N, C-alpha and C positions, 0 to 999 in steps of 0.2 A: 864353177858354174852351178852345178847341181840344182837346177831349176825345178826338178821333181819335187823339191821340198817347198816350193813357193806357196802352194795351197795344201794344207795338211789334209783336207777332206778329199783332195783330188786323187789320192792313191791309197791303196791298201796293201800292206805287206806284213808278213809274219815278223815276229821278234827277230832282230838281227843277231846272228851268232858272231862272236868276236873273230876277227881276221878273215872273214869270208867276203867274197865279192858281193856287194850289195847294190851296185848301180854302175852303168857305164854311160859315156857320152861320146857322140860322134860329131865333130865339127864338119860343116859342109859349105862350100861356095855356092852350090845350087841345091837347096833342100828339096825342091820338087823332083828333080832328077834322081837324087840319092834315095828319097823315100820310095820312089817307084822301083829302083834297083833292089832294095832290101825287101820290099813287098813281093816282088817276083822271085827273088832268089831264096828267101827264107820264110816267106809268108808272114812277115811281121806286120803288125797293125800300127798306124801312126795317128796320134790325136793331138792337133795343135792346141796349145793351152796359153792362157794369158800369162805373160811374163814381162810386163812393162814394155820397154822399148826393144826387148830381145825377142827374136823369132825362135820359138821352141816347140818341139813336138815330143810327146811322150811315146815310148816304144813299148808295145806289148806283144807277147807271143800270140800266135793265131788262135790258140785255144784258151787264152787267159780269161779269167772272170772279169766282169766289168770293173774298171778302175784299177786293175792289177797291172803293174808296170815292171819293166826290167831295165829300162835305160831311157836315154833321151838323145835327140838330134837337134842341133842348133845352127843358126846361120853364123858362119865363121866371121870373126870381127878383127882378129889380130894375127892372122897367119898360122893359127893352130893347125897341127897335123896329127893324125892318128887318134885312136880311141883313148879315152881317159877312164881308167878303172878306179872305182871307189871301194875301199876296204873298211869294214867296220872295226872300230877299236873301242875299248871300254873307257879310255881316258885320252883324249886327243892331245892334251898338254904333255903328258908323260910320253906318249908315242912320238910326238914331234921332237922332244928332248932326246929320246933314244935314237930316232932316225938321224938326227944331226950328229950325235956322238959316234954313229957308225959311218959317217961320211956323206950323208944326204944333204941336200940344200932345200930349204923351204922357198918355193917360188911364188906361192900365194898364201899369205898368212891366214891363220885361223879366222874364219868368218862365221857368224851366226846365221842360221836359216830359221827364222821365227817359227816356233812351235814344233820344229823338227830336230834341231841339233846344231852341230858345228862341222865344218869341213876345212881342210887345208890341202893345198897341192904341193907335192914334194917331188924332187928329182933325185933318183938313187945315184950311187957313185959312178955308174956307167951311163948317166944322163937319160935314163928312162923315167918318164913322168907318170905319176899315179896320185891318187888322192886318198886321204884318211877321212873317215866320217864317224862322228860320235853322235849317237841318237840322243834326243832330248831326255828320254826316259832313263838315261845312264848318268845324268848329272847329279 
């Protein structure tokens, strides 16, 4: 999904460090209810952004600077469950090759996010789902 990357001017982030968590996403059946939950529990801020037909909210820490984000929340469309964590890699193709050689399955092939980079969603050998992200400035 990684809709944070839809509008390159919509977010500001420091240079990604390889293998660090760079983004997370939360699928939700009831985004209004879930945004209120996280606002009250963790004081997160939510900002709905244009994402075509997809309902998507950027998540920021309560003390974040304007346009600084840490994750996203989206309207569940395919029965997704649980957070999806995105990890920065220097080369997504090499990382996908390595992941599959170690027993992972690619469940969403490499996809470009214009002006931002590439992502792919992977399932580890124990069926945990996560994503790899290569920033456009690493191509």
